[in-house]
N, C-alpha and C positions, 0 to 999 in steps of 0.2 A: 979433679981438675975442677976449678970452681967456675959456674958461667959468669958472664959479665951483666952488667946492670940491664933492666928493661928502661926503654926511652920514649918519651914522648915526644911524637912529630908534632910542630906545627908551622903554619905561614906565619913568617913576620907579619904585623899588622900596623897600620898606618894611625888607626885610633884604637883607644880600649874597648874592649867588649863588655856585654852586660851582663854575660853569663859563659861558662863553660861547658863544653860538651866533651866529654870523655870516650873515645871509642876503642873496642875492645875486640881482636879478629878473632875468627875461627881458626881452626887446627889446619896446619899447614900456609895459612897466611900471614901477613903482615898489615903494616899500618898503610900501604898501597890498595887494602880493601876499601878504605875510605878516602880514597882520590875523589876528587870532585864535591865531597859535601859540604867544603868551605867556602866555594865560592857557588854553590846551591844555596844556602843557608845566610851567607850576607855576614856584613860586619858586626851585627850586634852579638853575634854569637863566634865564640873561638873554639876551632874542631881541633882537637888532641887526638892523634892516633899512635896506639900503641905499639910499639916495635920489640917483639920479644927478643931475647938473646939469641943468638944467631939465626936470626928472620932479616929479611929487607935490607934495610941498609947495615946491618951487624951481620950479613950472612959470611961464612965461614968460622966465626966465632963459636966457642962453646956453646952449646944448646943445653937447655934448663929441664930436667926432667923431676926435680922433684917442687910438685907443685904448692906443698904449702910455703917453703923458704920464697918460692915466685913469688907468692901472693903479697909476703911479707915485704920484698924488695918492690914490688910495685905498689902497695900502700906507701912506702917511704918516698919513692919518688912523685907520687901524687901529692903527700900532704902539703909541700910548698907552695903549690900552684893552685890551692884552694882559697883564694881571696875573695870571692866572689861567689854567688850562687852556680851551681853545677847539676848538669846531667850525665849521667851512665848508658851507656848504650853497649851491648856485648852480643856477639852471635855464638851460641854453641858452646864450644871452650869457652868464646871470650865473656859468654853471658855468667858462666860459673866463675870466672875469674873478677868480673865486675862486682858479682854479689858479694864475694868473700872479702874482695878490697873495701866494698862498702861497708862492711862490718865490720872493719878496722877504724873506719873513718866517720863514726857517727855523732862526732861532737862538730861535724863541719856542716857547711849548707848545702846540702845535697837535695835535691828538689824531687828526682823522680830516675828510678831505673829502669831501662827499655830491654827487657830480660827477650831475644830473640830468637828462635830456633831452640829450644833447649827445655830439656823436661825441668820439672822441678828439684832444686838441689839434693832434698832427700830422695831423688830417686836416680839420682847421679852416684857411679857409671851405670851404662847399660850394659846387659850382661853378652849384647852384640859390641861394644867398643872393650870390653875386658879382652872378650876372644881374639879380637884383631891387635890389640896389642900386645899379646903373646907372641904373634906368628913373626916371623922371620923369612927375609927373599922374597921369591914368586910367590909364595903362601900369602904372604902381607901383602903385596903389591896387588893381588886379583882381588881380595877381600876389600882396601881402600877402593880399588874402581869399583867393585859393585856398589859399595856404600854412596861414589859419587864424588870422592873427593881428589881423584886424580886423573885429571884430564888425558885424554890420547896424545895429545901433542907432545906432554915431557914424557910417556912412557916411549915415544917413538925417536927419543932424543939422547942417547945414552948420556950425554955431556950433564942436560939437565936433570934425569933421573938420578946421576950421581950425587945431585945437589939437594934436589927435594925429599927425595925417598928417607934420609937422615933426621929432617926438618919432621916429617910427618911421621916417623918413628915415635920421635921426643914427644910429639904433641898428643900422641895418642897413650903415650906412656905418663902424662902428666895428668890427663883426664882420668885414665885405668886406676891411677894412684891415690886420686881425689877421693877424700871420706868426709861424710857430712856430719856434724857436729851440729843439734838442735839447739837453739837460742833464742831470746827474744826476739820478737818480732818487732822489724824495724818500724822507725817512725818516717816512712819514706813510701809514696806510692809506688806501686809497680805494673807497667803496660806489658803485656807480653806481646810479641809479635809474633806472629805463625802464618805458615805455608799452607795452601789449600792440600796439597799433594804431598807435604811431608811426612813421607812413611817411618821417619826417626822417632817421632814426636809426637806420639797417639793423644789425644786428648784427655786421656786416663791419666797420662802422665804429668799432665799441667794442673791438675787441682791441687795438688800439697802447696803449689808455689803460694796460696793463701795465707798458710799459716808462718809467712816470713813478713810478713806486714800488716799494720795496724790499719791500714787503709783496704777499703773494697777494691780486687783485682780489676782492671780493664785488659780487654784484649783487641787486638787489632790483625783481621785476617787479610792476607795478601794471595795473589796467586801465583803459583810456584812449590817445588819441591823445598827440600832442605836449603838448598843455596839461595832462597828466593830473594836474599837481601843484596845479590849481585844481578837475580833477573828480573826482578823488580826493584831495582836501587831507586829509579824515579819516584817510585811511588812511598817507598819507605823512608828517604828523604824529606818527602814534604810530608808526612803525619810527623816525624819527629820535628820538623821544622814546627808546624802547626801548634803544635802541643807547648812547643817552647815561647811561642810568641801570642797563645792564648791570653787572656788577662787572667791573675791568680785567681784561683777558685778554690774552695772548702771542700775536699773529697771526702766522700763517705764515710765513715769508719766499716770497719766489716762486724758482720754480728759477732759475738764472742766465740759462737760453735765453730764459726771460720777459720777466726785466728786460731782456734786449738787444732785444726786442719781436718773437722768432721764435715764430712759431706759438702765441702765448696766447692763450687762448680763456677769458673771461670767465664765472666762475660762476655760475650762476642762481639767482637765489631763488624763493623759493614766493610765489606770490600771494596774497594774502588774499582774491580773487576768484575761486580754482582755477587760474589759469594757471600756465602756469611761470615 
């Protein structure tokens, strides 16, 4: 049985925006991950939050497990909306979906990709993700719980557990099935958003992001673990918003050896909490 279409969720606006911000959620979540972003960013930016098949407002529908097909469907749903400059932001699985969607939309005016809490695509999926995706039942539950992606209040309620476990299983299957294919560097700047205590995304796994863009990578560090996008939500929104509102600037090109992926170290932003 085929899955339903992914959907972009956005609030009706009285005025036309200057830019679009397309937001891609992490595994097990939905468009609600980006609740509050529209009101925080104001009318200049229209926030579109992705609802994957079987998630959120489409819960109970067929879940997607073929990542290549899903990316094609997302690109198809996004293309008609790209009538003005756009930014992409995605966390973890969402960063991979955003990156691969962007690769299919290179002729459109996409200004920047914010890749949050995610290894470089060429480093995906991790061995841990593959191992978790291969598990079932209680073994899957325990490993996802250890990963940090399954709140205890869901585990304690059989009804919620029955709803969310299949969603998580499908999303882990998606990312475990991802196969990176080398391609030409994007002519789109990339900002890495990283958590100070994210043990799932070590610095060594970020270096290869540089070969995916012709521009020098920038990085912004936030306090928190892998789900800092939730725990430091206000700070993340503030950084994304200030980047969107900043006057257009020419970004520095990456040195040729970095575009080739050799010895490229990501720039380190200054944390709003005093970290590097």
